[in-house]
N, C-alpha and C positions, 0 to 999 in steps of 0.2 A: 189311353186306358184309364178307367176309373175303378175305384174300389168301393164295394157296397157291403153293408151289413144286412143280412136277411134273417129275420126272426120268425119262426113258425114252429108250433109244437107238432105239426104233421110232417114227419121226417121225409116221407115220400114226396109230398108236395114241395117242400123246401129244396130237396136235392134236384128235382126236376126243373124247378125255376132257376136254381143256381146254374145248372148245366146250360140252360138257354142263355143266360147272361154271360157265362164264360165263352160260349160259342160266338157271342157277339163281340168278344175281345176284352171283357172286363174281368176283374178279380172279384171273387165273392167269398165272404166269410159267413157261414151259417151258424145259427144258434137256436137250440130247441126251446128256449124260454128266456125269461128276464135275467136270471142270474148270469147265465153264460153271455148274454148280450151286453150286460153292464160291464162284465169283465173284459170283453173284447173292445168295447168303446173306451175303456181306460187305457188299454194297451196300444191302440193305434188310432189314427185319424182316418175317418171314412168320408167319401164324397156324398153318400146318401144312405139313409136307413129305409128299409122296406120291412114292415112288420104286420103280423096278423093282429086283430083286435082282441078276440076272445082266446085267452090262454090261461093255463093253471097258474096259481100263485099271484101273478101280477098281470093286469090287462095291458093291452097295447098302449092305451092312453096314458096309463101310469108310467109305463116304460119310456115313452117319449119324454114325459116330464122329467124323469130321473136322468136320462141320458143328456137332455138339454141343460141340466144343472152343471154338467162338466163341459158340454160342447153346445153352446146356446144357438149356434147357427147351422146345425146339421140339417140339411133338407130331408124331409120325411114323407114317405108314401105309405098310407095305410091300405091294406088289402083285407077285405072283410065280406062275409055273407050277411052281416047284420047291420044294415044301413040306418036303422032307427034307434040304435043304442044311445043311451045317455053318455056312455063312455066315448062314443064317437063324437058327440058334441063337445066333450071335454078336450078331445084330441084336436078338434078344429080350433079351439081357443089357444092352442099352442102354436098355431100358424103352420100347419102341415101343408105340404105341397099339393097333395091330391089324395082322394079316396077312390079306390078301384074295387070293383066287385070280384067275387069268386064265382065261376072260374075267371081267372085273370085274363083281360084283353092284352095279350103279350105285346103286340105292336105298339099300343098306347103306352104301356109300361116302359118299353125301350125308348120311346120318344121322350117321355118325361125324365127318365134317368139320364139320358144323353144331354138334355138341356139343363138339368138341375144345377144350381149354383149354391155355393156356400155364402154366408153373409149376405143373403138376398131376400130378407123378410121385409115386406111392406105392410104398414099399418094403414088400412083403408077405412075411412069414415064416410059413409054415403047412405042416405036413407032410401034412395030409389033402388029397390031390390033388383030390377032388371039390369040397371046400369052397373050395380055392384057385382052381380054375377058375371056380366060380360067382361068387366075389368079383371076380375079374378081369373077368368078363363084365358084372357089375353096375357096376363102376367105369367100364368102357369105355363103357357106355351113357350114363353121366353125364359123359363127357368127361375122365375121369381115366385116365392111363396107369399101368402097374404093372410093376415088376421084381420077380421072385419068387425065393424060396429055400425049400427044404423040409427043410433041416438046418442045423446050425451051420456045417458045412464050406461049404455053398452060400452062406450069408450072408457068410462070410469072403471069398468070391470075387466079391462085388458089384463091378461095373465102376466106371468113373469117372462115377457118376450123382450127381444132386443132388436127392433126394426132398424134398418139403415135409412129409411125414408117413410114419410107419411103422405098419403093422398087424402086430402080432407075437403069435404063439402063445407062451404062457409055457413050454410043454413041447414041444420038438422034438428029434429024434435028434441025438446027438453031444455032449451036455453036460447039466449039471444044469438044473433049472427056473430060468428067468430069464436064462440065459446069452446067449441071442439078444438080449434087451433090453439087457444090459450091453455086448455087442459093438457094437450100433448106436449106443449112447450114446457110446462111445469114438470110433467112426468118424465120426459126425455129431453133434457137440456141439450142444445146444439143439434137436435135432430132436424135435418132438412125437411121442409114441408112444401108440397105442391098443392095449391088451392084449386079445386075444381068447383065452379059455381056458375049459376045463372044470374047471380047478383054481384057483378064485379065492380059496381060503382065505388070509386074511391080506393080500390085495391092497388092501383098502379102506384100510389104514393106510399104504400106500406112496405115496399121492398120485397114482398113475397113473389114467388113464381106462381103465376095465375094462368089457368086454362079456363076460358069462358065457355060454358055449355051453349050449343053443342061444339065439341072440340075435335081436333084431328088426333085420332088415337095414335097414329104413326108418329106424329110430332111429340106426343106425350111419352111414348116409349123411348124415343131418342133422348129425351131429357132424363128419363129414369136411368137409361144406360149410362149417360154421361155422369150422373151423380154416383152411380154404383162404381164406375171405374175410378172416380176421384176418391171415394171412400176406401176402396180396396187398395189404393196406392199409399194410403196413410200408414 
């Protein structure tokens, strides 16, 4: 059984979704807005947060940021009818697990919540949009959240996130080969990095874990799992 915090100012929607999650064997705490949600997050540890985006007083994006100040690794799913919001872009910068539309696709929500893990945020730096999206989806299906960057400038703007691992392309726009790796090493000392690259020449001598493109996604996932287990055991 897992315990979830569900935040939505629509009481009927929140209670209906909470009932579905309880019927699936989980415990659910509902909150009608940010103040109640922040109070609940201070009082207990949750396995995941599910929040609406547009709410009075404080947006879902701001709520995620405030809760993460006290619980930096809480997996978060945003449920919203407004997929083009600037607030949604801000929430993505926090490394949320997923964004789901309203009406909620309940089977997908249940899958994501069942798989969701704490302390499982990956920093992904990859300029190939298709590959980045595929990796994010694969990570998501295995309970890992991701915060993404597609250039050196994007990586420099990572928010106040605390990844357990970085997946980094050796060559991304905005700097010489390897600059993103060095940037992350400065920003997050001791952060494990996996280099994904089509330019692997000389990398074997660096001591880095390298996956040459095209790589075996299954093997990559097994490496990520191993690192996550090691970090969780510390």
